[in-house]
N, CA, C and O atoms as a printed pandas DataFrame, in Angstrom:
     atom_number atom_name residue_name chain_id  residue_number  x_coord  y_coord  z_coord
0              1         N          MET        A               1   12.349   68.290   98.893
1              2        CA          MET        A               1   11.497   67.221   98.459
2              3         C          MET        A               1   10.910   67.583   97.091
3              4         O          MET        A               1   10.321   68.653   96.938
4              5         N          ARG        A               2   11.064   66.709   96.103
5              6        CA          ARG        A               2   10.489   66.907   94.773
6              7         C          ARG        A               2    9.153   66.180   94.707
7              8         O          ARG        A               2    9.043   65.046   95.174
8              9         N          ILE        A               3    8.136   66.819   94.133
9             10        CA          ILE        A               3    6.834   66.185   93.992
10            11         C          ILE        A               3    6.461   66.183   92.521
11            12         O          ILE        A               3    6.491   67.226   91.868
12            13         N          ASP        A               4    6.102   64.994   91.986
13            14        CA          ASP        A               4    5.640   64.877   90.606
14            15         C          ASP        A               4    4.149   65.210   90.573
15            16         O          ASP        A               4    3.349   64.565   91.251
16            17         N          MET        A               5    3.777   66.226   89.776
17            18        CA          MET        A               5    2.389   66.664   89.720
18            19         C          MET        A               5    1.999   66.953   88.283
19            20         O          MET        A               5    2.829   66.874   87.377
20            21         N          PHE        A               6    0.723   67.289   88.077
21            22        CA          PHE        A               6    0.286   67.768   86.783
22            23         C          PHE        A               6    1.056   69.038   86.462
23            24         O          PHE        A               6    1.417   69.783   87.373
24            25         N          PRO        A               7    1.318   69.302   85.171
25            26        CA          PRO        A               7    2.054   70.514   84.822
26            27         C          PRO        A               7    1.249   71.782   85.080
27            28         O          PRO        A               7    1.826   72.869   85.117
28            29         N          SER        A               8   -0.056   71.679   85.259
29            30        CA          SER        A               8   -0.860   72.855   85.576
30            31         C          SER        A               8   -1.977   72.430   86.518
31            32         O          SER        A               8   -2.198   71.240   86.739
32            33         N          ILE        A               9   -2.679   73.414   87.071
33            34        CA          ILE        A               9   -3.765   73.077   87.984
34            35         C          ILE        A               9   -5.072   72.863   87.238
35            36         O          ILE        A               9   -6.055   72.430   87.840
36            37         N          ASN        A              10   -5.111   73.155   85.936
37            38        CA          ASN        A              10   -6.325   73.002   85.148
38            39         C          ASN        A              10   -6.040   72.198   83.882
39            40         O          ASN        A              10   -4.936   72.240   83.338
40            41         N          SER        A              11   -7.055   71.466   83.424
41            42        CA          SER        A              11   -6.979   70.735   82.163
42            43         C          SER        A              11   -8.122   71.208   81.278
43            44         O          SER        A              11   -9.282   71.190   81.689
44            45         N          ARG        A              12   -7.794   71.626   80.071
45            46        CA          ARG        A              12   -8.833   72.093   79.151
46            47         C          ARG        A              12   -9.650   70.907   78.647
47            48         O          ARG        A              12   -9.090   69.897   78.221
48            49         N          SER        A              13  -10.977   71.033   78.697
49            50        CA          SER        A              13  -11.852   69.954   78.242
50            51         C          SER        A              13  -11.587   69.626   76.770
51            52         O          SER        A              13  -11.641   68.459   76.381
52            53         N          GLU        A              14  -11.303   70.632   75.954
53            54        CA          GLU        A              14  -11.041   70.413   74.530
54            55         C          GLU        A              14   -9.798   69.565   74.324
55            56         O          GLU        A              14   -9.770   68.701   73.448
56            57         N          ARG        A              15   -8.772   69.808   75.124
57            58        CA          ARG        A              15   -7.534   69.043   75.004
58            59         C          ARG        A              15   -7.765   67.593   75.424
59            60         O          ARG        A              15   -7.266   66.669   74.781
60            61         N          LEU        A              16   -8.518   67.396   76.497
61            62        CA          LEU        A              16   -8.842   66.036   76.918
62            63         C          LEU        A              16   -9.652   65.320   75.843
63            64         O          LEU        A              16   -9.427   64.136   75.591
64            65         N          ALA        A              17  -10.592   66.019   75.205
65            66        CA          ALA        A              17  -11.446   65.414   74.178
66            67         C          ALA        A              17  -10.658   65.026   72.930
67            68         O          ALA        A              17  -11.049   64.095   72.225
68            69         N          ARG        A              18   -9.561   65.717   72.645
69            70        CA          ARG        A              18   -8.747   65.392   71.467
70            71         C          ARG        A              18   -7.842   64.188   71.698
71            72         O          ARG        A              18   -7.265   63.658   70.748
72            73         N          GLY        A              19   -7.711   63.754   72.939
73            74        CA          GLY        A              19   -6.843   62.628   73.235
74            75         C          GLY        A              19   -7.324   61.351   72.569
75            76         O          GLY        A              19   -8.498   61.226   72.223
76            77         N          ARG        A              20   -6.428   60.420   72.393
77            78        CA          ARG        A              20   -6.768   59.173   71.710
78            79         C          ARG        A              20   -7.050   58.025   72.660
79            80         O          ARG        A              20   -7.748   57.077   72.302
80            81         N          GLY        A              21   -6.523   58.101   73.843
81            82        CA          GLY        A              21   -6.707   57.019   74.794
82            83         C          GLY        A              21   -7.757   57.351   75.823
83            84         O          GLY        A              21   -8.482   58.339   75.703
84            85         N          PRO        A              22   -7.828   56.517   76.833
85            86        CA          PRO        A              22   -8.799   56.784   77.887
86            87         C          PRO        A              22   -8.405   58.028   78.680
87            88         O          PRO        A              22   -7.233   58.396   78.755
88            89         N          LEU        A              23   -9.411   58.659   79.264
89            90        CA          LEU        A              23   -9.137   59.790   80.149
90            91         C          LEU        A              23   -8.385   59.287   81.367
91            92         O          LEU        A              23   -8.507   58.120   81.738
92            93         N          PRO        A              24   -7.611   60.159   81.990
93            94        CA          PRO        A              24   -7.024   59.771   83.277
94            95         C          PRO        A              24   -8.156   59.443   84.246
95            96         O          PRO        A              24   -9.322   59.716   83.960
96            97         N          GLN        A              25   -7.816   58.868   85.370
97            98        CA          GLN        A              25   -8.824   58.586   86.386
98            99         C          GLN        A              25   -9.616   59.857   86.661
99           100         O          GLN        A              25   -9.055   60.952   86.695
100          101         N          ARG        A              26  -10.913   59.708   86.856
101          102        CA          ARG        A              26  -11.779   60.868   87.075
102          103         C          ARG        A              26  -12.054   61.063   88.558
103          104         O          ARG        A              26  -12.016   60.118   89.347
104          105         N          ALA        A              27  -12.330   62.305   88.916
105          106        CA          ALA        A              27  -12.636   62.640   90.300
106          107         C          ALA        A              27  -13.641   63.791   90.304
107          108         O          ALA        A              27  -13.852   64.454   89.289
108          109         N          ILE        A              28  -14.244   64.008   91.446
109          110        CA          ILE        A              28  -15.107   65.167   91.656
110          111         C          ILE        A              28  -14.577   65.889   92.884
111          112         O          ILE        A              28  -14.426   65.296   93.952
112          113         N          VAL        A              29  -14.299   67.167   92.720
113          114        CA          VAL        A              29  -13.789   67.981   93.813
114          115         C          VAL        A              29  -14.969   68.762   94.401
115          116         O          VAL        A              29  -15.566   69.585   93.706
116          117         N          PRO        A              30  -15.312   68.519   95.668
117          118        CA          PRO        A              30  -16.408   69.274   96.277
118          119         C          PRO        A              30  -15.939   70.684   96.631
119          120         O          PRO        A              30  -14.823   70.877   97.112
120          121         N          ALA        A              31  -16.801   71.655   96.389
121          122        CA          ALA        A              31  -16.453   73.046   96.701
122          123         C          ALA        A              31  -17.740   73.829   96.944
123          124         O          ALA        A              31  -18.805   73.459   96.449
124          125         N          SER        A              32  -17.634   74.885   97.691
125          126        CA          SER        A              32  -18.793   75.746   97.889
126          127         C          SER        A              32  -18.749   76.943   96.931
127          128         O          SER        A              32  -19.755   77.630   96.757
128          129         N          TYR        A              33  -17.590   77.195   96.311
129          130        CA          TYR        A              33  -17.452   78.273   95.337
130          131         C          TYR        A              33  -16.131   78.107   94.607
131          132         O          TYR        A              33  -15.297   77.287   94.992
132          133         N          TRP        A              34  -15.944   78.884   93.556
133          134        CA          TRP        A              34  -14.638   79.007   92.921
134          135         C          TRP        A              34  -14.408   80.477   92.647
135          136         O          TRP        A              34  -15.341   81.280   92.680
136          137         N          ARG        A              35  -13.169   80.823   92.378
137          138        CA          ARG        A              35  -12.804   82.227   92.149
138          139         C          ARG        A              35  -12.170   82.366   90.780
139          140         O          ARG        A              35  -11.435   81.489   90.326
140          141         N          GLU        A              36  -12.462   83.471   90.135
141          142        CA          GLU        A              36  -11.847   83.814   88.847
142          143         C          GLU        A              36  -11.404   85.260   88.895
143          144         O          GLU        A              36  -12.075   86.111   89.479
144          145         N          MET        A              37  -10.262   85.531   88.271
145          146        CA          MET        A              37   -9.773   86.905   88.190
146          147         C          MET        A              37  -10.220   87.523   86.877
147          148         O          MET        A              37   -9.987   86.969   85.803
148          149         N          GLN        A              38  -10.864   88.675   86.976
149          150        CA          GLN        A              38  -11.264   89.431   85.796
150          151         C          GLN        A              38  -10.094   90.310   85.387
151          152         O          GLN        A              38   -9.575   91.089   86.187
152          153         N          LYS        A              39   -9.689   90.176   84.135
153          154        CA          LYS        A              39   -8.575   90.977   83.625
154          155         C          LYS        A              39   -9.127   92.020   82.672
155          156         O          LYS        A              39  -10.172   91.758   82.076
156          157         N          PRO        A              40   -8.541   93.131   82.487
157          158        CA          PRO        A              40   -7.250   93.553   83.006
158          159         C          PRO        A              40   -7.328   94.202   84.390
159          160         O          PRO        A              40   -6.309   94.632   84.930
160          161         N          GLN        A              41   -8.523   94.275   84.961
161          162        CA          GLN        A              41   -8.683   94.955   86.249
162          163         C          GLN        A              41   -8.021   94.213   87.410
163          164         O          GLN        A              41   -7.781   94.806   88.463
164          165         N          LYS        A              42   -7.725   92.932   87.232
165          166        CA          LYS        A              42   -7.179   92.079   88.295
166          167         C          LYS        A              42   -8.120   92.064   89.498
167          168         O          LYS        A              42   -7.696   92.158   90.649
168          169         N          LEU        A              43   -9.413   91.941   89.189
169          170        CA          LEU        A              43  -10.454   91.916   90.205
170          171         C          LEU        A              43  -10.938   90.478   90.383
171          172         O          LEU        A              43  -11.376   89.842   89.424
172          173         N          TRP        A              44  -10.860   89.972   91.607
173          174        CA          TRP        A              44  -11.280   88.605   91.894
174          175         C          TRP        A              44  -12.786   88.543   92.076
175          176         O          TRP        A              44  -13.376   89.408   92.724
176          177         N          HIS        A              45  -13.415   87.510   91.498
177          178        CA          HIS        A              45  -14.852   87.270   91.632
178          179         C          HIS        A              45  -15.077   85.931   92.314
179          180         O          HIS        A              45  -14.434   84.934   91.985
180          181         N          HIS        A              46  -15.989   85.924   93.257
181          182        CA          HIS        A              46  -16.395   84.743   94.004
182          183         C          HIS        A              46  -17.633   84.196   93.295
183          184         O          HIS        A              46  -18.656   84.880   93.245
184          185         N          LEU        A              47  -17.568   82.982   92.748
185          186        CA          LEU        A              47  -18.674   82.413   91.970
186          187         C          LEU        A              47  -19.218   81.182   92.681
187          188         O          LEU        A              47  -18.460   80.304   93.093
188          189         N          ALA        A              48  -20.534   81.128   92.819
189          190        CA          ALA        A              48  -21.170   80.040   93.556
190          191         C          ALA        A              48  -22.564   79.796   93.000
191          192         O          ALA        A              48  -23.094   80.603   92.237
192          193         N          LEU        A              49  -23.144   78.675   93.393
193          194        CA          LEU        A              49  -24.530   78.382   93.038
194          195         C          LEU        A              49  -25.463   79.140   93.978
195          196         O          LEU        A              49  -25.060   79.527   95.075
196          197         N          PRO        A              50  -26.711   79.353   93.551
197          198        CA          PRO        A              50  -27.674   80.007   94.444
198          199         C          PRO        A              50  -27.818   79.225   95.750
199          200         O          PRO        A              50  -27.670   78.003   95.772
200          201         N          ASP        A              51  -28.099   79.919   96.800
201          202        CA          ASP        A              51  -28.312   79.305   98.119
202          203         C          ASP        A              51  -27.097   78.539   98.627
203          204         O          ASP        A              51  -27.232   77.642   99.459
204          205         N          ALA        A              52  -25.916   78.884   98.133
205          206        CA          ALA        A              52  -24.653   78.273   98.581
206          207         C          ALA        A              52  -24.660   76.748   98.474
207          208         O          ALA        A              52  -24.077   76.059   99.311
208          209         N          GLU        A              53  -25.326   76.224   97.435
209          210        CA          GLU        A              53  -25.339   74.777   97.216
210          211         C          GLU        A              53  -23.915   74.277   96.978
211          212         O          GLU        A              53  -23.073   74.992   96.435
212          213         N          LEU        A              54  -23.666   73.042   97.394
213          214        CA          LEU        A              54  -22.361   72.442   97.183
214          215         C          LEU        A              54  -22.148   72.173   95.695
215          216         O          LEU        A              54  -23.051   71.687   95.013
216          217         N          LEU        A              55  -20.977   72.485   95.202
217          218        CA          LEU        A              55  -20.602   72.259   93.806
218          219         C          LEU        A              55  -19.802   70.973   93.686
219          220         O          LEU        A              55  -19.077   70.593   94.605
220          221         N          GLY        A              56  -19.937   70.310   92.553
221          222        CA          GLY        A              56  -19.050   69.215   92.201
222          223         C          GLY        A              56  -18.251   69.662   90.991
223          224         O          GLY        A              56  -18.829   69.896   89.930
224          225         N          LEU        A              57  -16.940   69.787   91.120
225          226        CA          LEU        A              57  -16.075   70.228   90.025
226          227         C          LEU        A              57  -15.411   69.003   89.402
227          228         O          LEU        A              57  -14.755   68.227   90.097
228          229         N          ALA        A              58  -15.581   68.832   88.095
229          230        CA          ALA        A              58  -14.979   67.703   87.396
230          231         C          ALA        A              58  -13.461   67.829   87.436
231          232         O          ALA        A              58  -12.903   68.914   87.272
232          233         N          ALA        A              59  -12.811   66.696   87.656
233          234        CA          ALA        A              59  -11.343   66.677   87.700
234          235         C          ALA        A              59  -10.845   65.369   87.110
235          236         O          ALA        A              59  -11.572   64.377   87.057
236          237         N          VAL        A              60   -9.602   65.383   86.671
237          238        CA          VAL        A              60   -8.896   64.160   86.312
238          239         C          VAL        A              60   -7.753   64.014   87.311
239          240         O          VAL        A              60   -7.208   65.001   87.804
240          241         N          ALA        A              61   -7.408   62.778   87.597
241          242        CA          ALA        A              61   -6.410   62.523   88.636
242          243         C          ALA        A              61   -5.398   61.497   88.150
243          244         O          ALA        A              61   -5.665   60.711   87.241
244          245         N          ARG        A              62   -4.249   61.526   88.769
245          246        CA          ARG        A              62   -3.233   60.508   88.493
246          247         C          ARG        A              62   -2.357   60.362   89.725
247          248         O          ARG        A              62   -2.273   61.268   90.555
248          249         N          PRO        A              63   -1.710   59.220   89.832
249          250        CA          PRO        A              63   -0.841   59.029   90.989
250          251         C          PRO        A              63    0.414   59.881   90.866
251          252         O          PRO        A              63    0.902   60.143   89.767
252          253         N          GLY        A              64    0.911   60.296   91.988
253          254        CA          GLY        A              64    2.176   61.020   92.059
254          255         C          GLY        A              64    3.055   60.358   93.097
255          256         O          GLY        A              64    2.607   59.486   93.842
256          257         N          ARG        A              65    4.286   60.770   93.141
257          258        CA          ARG        A              65    5.227   60.186   94.090
258          259         C          ARG        A              65    6.230   61.255   94.486
259          260         O          ARG        A              65    6.772   61.958   93.634
260          261         N          THR        A              66    6.473   61.371   95.779
261          262        CA          THR        A              66    7.492   62.298   96.249
262          263         C          THR        A              66    8.859   61.691   96.000
263          264         O          THR        A              66    8.972   60.499   95.713
264          265         N          GLU        A              67    9.879   62.493   96.106
265          266        CA          GLU        A              67   11.239   62.021   95.870
266          267         C          GLU        A              67   11.613   60.857   96.791
267          268         O          GLU        A              67   12.397   59.989   96.408
268          269         N          ASP        A              68   11.051   60.837   98.007
269          270        CA          ASP        A              68   11.361   59.750   98.934
270          271         C          ASP        A              68   10.461   58.532   98.744
271          272         O          ASP        A              68   10.528   57.592   99.536
272          273         N          GLY        A              69    9.608   58.532   97.695
273          274        CA          GLY        A              69    8.811   57.367   97.356
274          275         C          GLY        A              69    7.396   57.344   97.903
275          276         O          GLY        A              69    6.649   56.411   97.610
276          277         N          ALA        A              70    7.005   58.330   98.681
277          278        CA          ALA        A              70    5.642   58.364   99.211
278          279         C          ALA        A              70    4.660   58.626   98.066
279          280         O          ALA        A              70    4.872   59.521   97.248
280          281         N          GLU        A              71    3.583   57.833   98.018
281          282        CA          GLU        A              71    2.593   57.972   96.957
282          283         C          GLU        A              71    1.476   58.920   97.378
283          284         O          GLU        A              71    1.155   59.027   98.562
284          285         N          PHE        A              72    0.888   59.609   96.400
285          286        CA          PHE        A              72   -0.260   60.467   96.630
286          287         C          PHE        A              72   -1.015   60.580   95.326
287          288         O          PHE        A              72   -0.517   60.151   94.285
288          289         N          VAL        A              73   -2.199   61.145   95.360
289          290        CA          VAL        A              73   -2.984   61.394   94.166
290          291         C          VAL        A              73   -3.038   62.899   93.957
291          292         O          VAL        A              73   -3.320   63.650   94.890
292          293         N          CYS        A              74   -2.768   63.339   92.729
293          294        CA          CYS        A              74   -2.906   64.749   92.410
294          295         C          CYS        A              74   -4.021   64.891   91.376
295          296         O          CYS        A              74   -4.318   63.948   90.642
296          297         N          TYR        A              75   -4.624   66.054   91.323
297          298        CA          TYR        A              75   -5.738   66.246   90.412
298          299         C          TYR        A              75   -5.608   67.560   89.667
299          300         O          TYR        A              75   -4.868   68.463   90.058
300          301         N          SER        A              76   -6.357   67.629   88.578
301          302        CA          SER        A              76   -6.408   68.822   87.744
302          303         C          SER        A              76   -7.874   69.074   87.411
303          304         O          SER        A              76   -8.551   68.184   86.898
304          305         N          LEU        A              77   -8.370   70.273   87.694
305          306        CA          LEU        A              77   -9.753   70.599   87.375
306          307         C          LEU        A              77   -9.947   70.651   85.867
307          308         O          LEU        A              77   -9.076   71.133   85.143
308          309         N          VAL        A              78  -11.083   70.160   85.394
309          310        CA          VAL        A              78  -11.429   70.208   83.972
310          311         C          VAL        A              78  -12.159   71.525   83.727
311          312         O          VAL        A              78  -13.171   71.820   84.363
312          313         N          MET        A              79  -11.628   72.308   82.795
313          314        CA          MET        A              79  -12.164   73.639   82.502
314          315         C          MET        A              79  -12.735   73.671   81.086
315          316         O          MET        A              79  -12.240   72.988   80.189
316          317         N          HIS        A              80  -13.784   74.472   80.900
317          318        CA          HIS        A              80  -14.367   74.661   79.573
318          319         C          HIS        A              80  -14.784   76.115   79.411
319          320         O          HIS        A              80  -14.594   76.928   80.316
320          321         N          ALA        A              81  -15.355   76.439   78.254
321          322        CA          ALA        A              81  -15.771   77.825   77.995
322          323         C          ALA        A              81  -16.764   78.275   79.063
323          324         O          ALA        A              81  -17.620   77.501   79.490
324          325         N          ALA        A              82  -16.644   79.507   79.482
325          326        CA          ALA        A              82  -17.510   80.045   80.530
326          327         C          ALA        A              82  -18.952   80.161   80.058
327          328         O          ALA        A              82  -19.217   80.401   78.880
328          329         N          ALA        A              83  -19.873   79.988   80.991
329          330        CA          ALA        A              83  -21.290   80.228   80.719
330          331         C          ALA        A              83  -21.469   81.706   80.358
331          332         O          ALA        A              83  -20.714   82.563   80.816
332          333         N          ALA        A              84  -22.463   81.985   79.544
333          334        CA          ALA        A              84  -22.670   83.346   79.038
334          335         C          ALA        A              84  -22.765   84.386   80.153
335          336         O          ALA        A              84  -22.257   85.497   79.997
336          337         N          HIS        A              85  -23.403   84.050   81.267
337          338        CA          HIS        A              85  -23.610   85.044   82.315
338          339         C          HIS        A              85  -22.351   85.372   83.127
339          340         O          HIS        A              85  -22.371   86.306   83.928
340          341         N          ILE        A              86  -21.261   84.626   82.938
341          342        CA          ILE        A              86  -20.009   84.989   83.614
342          343         C          ILE        A              86  -18.858   85.212   82.638
343          344         O          ILE        A              86  -17.718   85.405   83.060
344          345         N          ALA        A              87  -19.143   85.186   81.342
345          346        CA          ALA        A              87  -18.095   85.347   80.330
346          347         C          ALA        A              87  -17.396   86.692   80.424
347          348         O          ALA        A              87  -16.247   86.814   79.999
348          349         N          ASP        A              88  -18.062   87.708   80.970
349          350        CA          ASP        A              88  -17.410   89.008   81.120
350          351         C          ASP        A              88  -16.412   89.010   82.278
351          352         O          ASP        A              88  -15.581   89.913   82.380
352          353         N          VAL        A              89  -16.490   88.000   83.151
353          354        CA          VAL        A              89  -15.545   87.865   84.262
354          355         C          VAL        A              89  -14.316   87.092   83.798
355          356         O          VAL        A              89  -13.183   87.520   84.021
356          357         N          HIS        A              90  -14.548   85.944   83.147
357          358        CA          HIS        A              90  -13.453   85.092   82.685
358          359         C          HIS        A              90  -13.963   84.237   81.541
359          360         O          HIS        A              90  -15.148   83.909   81.491
360          361         N          ASP        A              91  -13.076   83.869   80.615
361          362        CA          ASP        A              91  -13.515   83.083   79.459
362          363         C          ASP        A              91  -13.595   81.575   79.731
363          364         O          ASP        A              91  -14.081   80.827   78.882
364          365         N          ARG        A              92  -13.130   81.120   80.886
365          366        CA          ARG        A              92  -13.141   79.693   81.237
366          367         C          ARG        A              92  -13.794   79.523   82.598
367          368         O          ARG        A              92  -13.846   80.457   83.399
368          369         N          MET        A              93  -14.293   78.314   82.848
369          370        CA          MET        A              93  -14.853   77.974   84.154
370          371         C          MET        A              93  -14.734   76.467   84.352
371          372         O          MET        A              93  -14.578   75.731   83.378
372          373         N          PRO        A              94  -14.805   75.996   85.591
373          374        CA          PRO        A              94  -14.749   74.556   85.813
374          375         C          PRO        A              94  -16.000   73.871   85.265
375          376         O          PRO        A              94  -17.076   74.467   85.218
376          377         N          VAL        A              95  -15.847   72.625   84.855
377          378        CA          VAL        A              95  -16.992   71.807   84.477
378          379         C          VAL        A              95  -17.701   71.425   85.773
379          380         O          VAL        A              95  -17.112   70.787   86.644
380          381         N          LEU        A              96  -18.969   71.819   85.895
381          382        CA          LEU        A              96  -19.752   71.517   87.085
382          383         C          LEU        A              96  -20.457   70.183   86.876
383          384         O          LEU        A              96  -21.083   69.964   85.839
384          385         N          VAL        A              97  -20.358   69.300   87.851
385          386        CA          VAL        A              97  -20.965   67.977   87.765
386          387         C          VAL        A              97  -22.219   67.975   88.643
387          388         O          VAL        A              97  -22.117   67.996   89.870
388          389         N          PRO        A              98  -23.417   67.951   88.010
389          390        CA          PRO        A              98  -24.628   67.903   88.819
390          391         C          PRO        A              98  -24.748   66.565   89.541
391          392         O          PRO        A              98  -24.234   65.561   89.050
392          393         N          PRO        A              99  -25.411   66.527   90.692
393          394        CA          PRO        A              99  -25.509   65.284   91.465
394          395         C          PRO        A              99  -26.002   64.093   90.641
395          396         O          PRO        A              99  -25.508   62.981   90.826
396          397         N          GLY        A             100  -26.956   64.297   89.744
397          398        CA          GLY        A             100  -27.486   63.198   88.942
398          399         C          GLY        A             100  -26.519   62.681   87.894
399          400         O          GLY        A             100  -26.784   61.643   87.288
400          401         N          PHE        A             101  -25.417   63.360   87.659
401          402        CA          PHE        A             101  -24.433   62.962   86.647
402          403         C          PHE        A             101  -23.138   62.451   87.276
403          404         O          PHE        A             101  -22.246   61.985   86.567
404          405         N          ALA        A             102  -23.033   62.534   88.587
405          406        CA          ALA        A             102  -21.779   62.179   89.266
406          407         C          ALA        A             102  -21.344   60.746   88.964
407          408         O          ALA        A             102  -20.182   60.512   88.631
408          409         N          GLU        A             103  -22.250   59.798   89.075
409          410        CA          GLU        A             103  -21.905   58.390   88.838
410          411         C          GLU        A             103  -21.396   58.183   87.417
411          412         O          GLU        A             103  -20.412   57.475   87.204
412          413         N          GLU        A             104  -22.066   58.802   86.441
413          414        CA          GLU        A             104  -21.635   58.664   85.050
414          415         C          GLU        A             104  -20.254   59.276   84.836
415          416         O          GLU        A             104  -19.412   58.686   84.159
416          417         N          TRP        A             105  -20.013   60.466   85.414
417          418        CA          TRP        A             105  -18.698   61.102   85.269
418          419         C          TRP        A             105  -17.600   60.199   85.829
419          420         O          TRP        A             105  -16.546   60.042   85.212
420          421         N          LEU        A             106  -17.844   59.616   86.976
421          422        CA          LEU        A             106  -16.821   58.816   87.642
422          423         C          LEU        A             106  -16.598   57.456   87.009
423          424         O          LEU        A             106  -15.501   56.910   87.127
424          425         N          THR        A             107  -17.597   56.883   86.340
425          426        CA          THR        A             107  -17.497   55.494   85.867
426          427         C          THR        A             107  -17.549   55.321   84.357
427          428         O          THR        A             107  -17.443   54.190   83.883
428          429         N          SER        A             108  -17.705   56.368   83.594
429          430        CA          SER        A             108  -17.839   56.239   82.144
430          431         C          SER        A             108  -16.629   55.538   81.531
431          432         O          SER        A             108  -15.495   55.724   81.972
432          433         N          SER        A             109  -16.890   54.740   80.519
433          434        CA          SER        A             109  -15.792   54.083   79.797
434          435         C          SER        A             109  -15.438   54.836   78.517
435          436         O          SER        A             109  -14.660   54.339   77.702
436          437         N          ALA        A             110  -16.004   56.032   78.333
437          438        CA          ALA        A             110  -15.701   56.832   77.147
438          439         C          ALA        A             110  -14.226   57.191   77.111
439          440         O          ALA        A             110  -13.619   57.477   78.143
440          441         N          THR        A             111  -13.666   57.173   75.935
441          442        CA          THR        A             111  -12.279   57.601   75.761
442          443         C          THR        A             111  -12.249   59.122   75.786
443          444         O          THR        A             111  -13.291   59.777   75.826
444          445         N          ALA        A             112  -11.055   59.668   75.762
445          446        CA          ALA        A             112  -10.918   61.115   75.770
446          447         C          ALA        A             112  -11.635   61.732   74.578
447          448         O          ALA        A             112  -12.153   62.845   74.679
448          449         N          GLY        A             113  -11.674   61.032   73.458
449          450        CA          GLY        A             113  -12.362   61.541   72.263
450          451         C          GLY        A             113  -13.862   61.392   72.312
451          452         O          GLY        A             113  -14.549   61.807   71.379
452          453         N          GLY        A             114  -14.403   60.800   73.395
453          454        CA          GLY        A             114  -15.837   60.728   73.576
454          455         C          GLY        A             114  -16.479   59.423   73.171
455          456         O          GLY        A             114  -17.692   59.284   73.327
456          457         N          GLN        A             115  -15.739   58.463   72.661
457          458        CA          GLN        A             115  -16.300   57.190   72.236
458          459         C          GLN        A             115  -16.188   56.169   73.360
459          460         O          GLN        A             115  -15.203   56.147   74.098
460          461         N          ALA        A             116  -17.202   55.330   73.481
461          462        CA          ALA        A             116  -17.177   54.288   74.513
462          463         C          ALA        A             116  -16.023   53.334   74.243
463          464         O          ALA        A             116  -15.750   52.968   73.100
464          465         N          GLY        A             117  -15.361   52.947   75.308
465          466        CA          GLY        A             117  -14.231   52.023   75.182
466          467         C          GLY        A             117  -14.691   50.587   75.050
467          468         O          GLY        A             117  -15.869   50.279   75.229
468          469         N          ASP        A             118  -13.740   49.704   74.731
469          470        CA          ASP        A             118  -14.080   48.277   74.579
470          471         C          ASP        A             118  -14.332   47.652   75.928
471          472         O          ASP        A             118  -14.630   46.461   76.011
């Protein structure tokens, strides 16, 4: 079975911002933590909010289709430069969507370049 998906599991925020058209459909992936590998030690780090608060990870999504025609949605996490306190672990991290910003992230008409659409 062949599945059409994003070419990677992550999308760089800078690359999305340079685009000329609208962003792909937006999504929020709920998670309790994410993991990053620190190189060159190849040491995995478990990263989470204090008190194990639920995280909202920004994502872009698009429809996919299996070879037999079944439809599904695939997503790619939006990544940006790491916050200073974890930069020694990894240079990138997911864009975290705070609860008060979720509606705006999901419904914004801004184009990939950041300008409001018509």
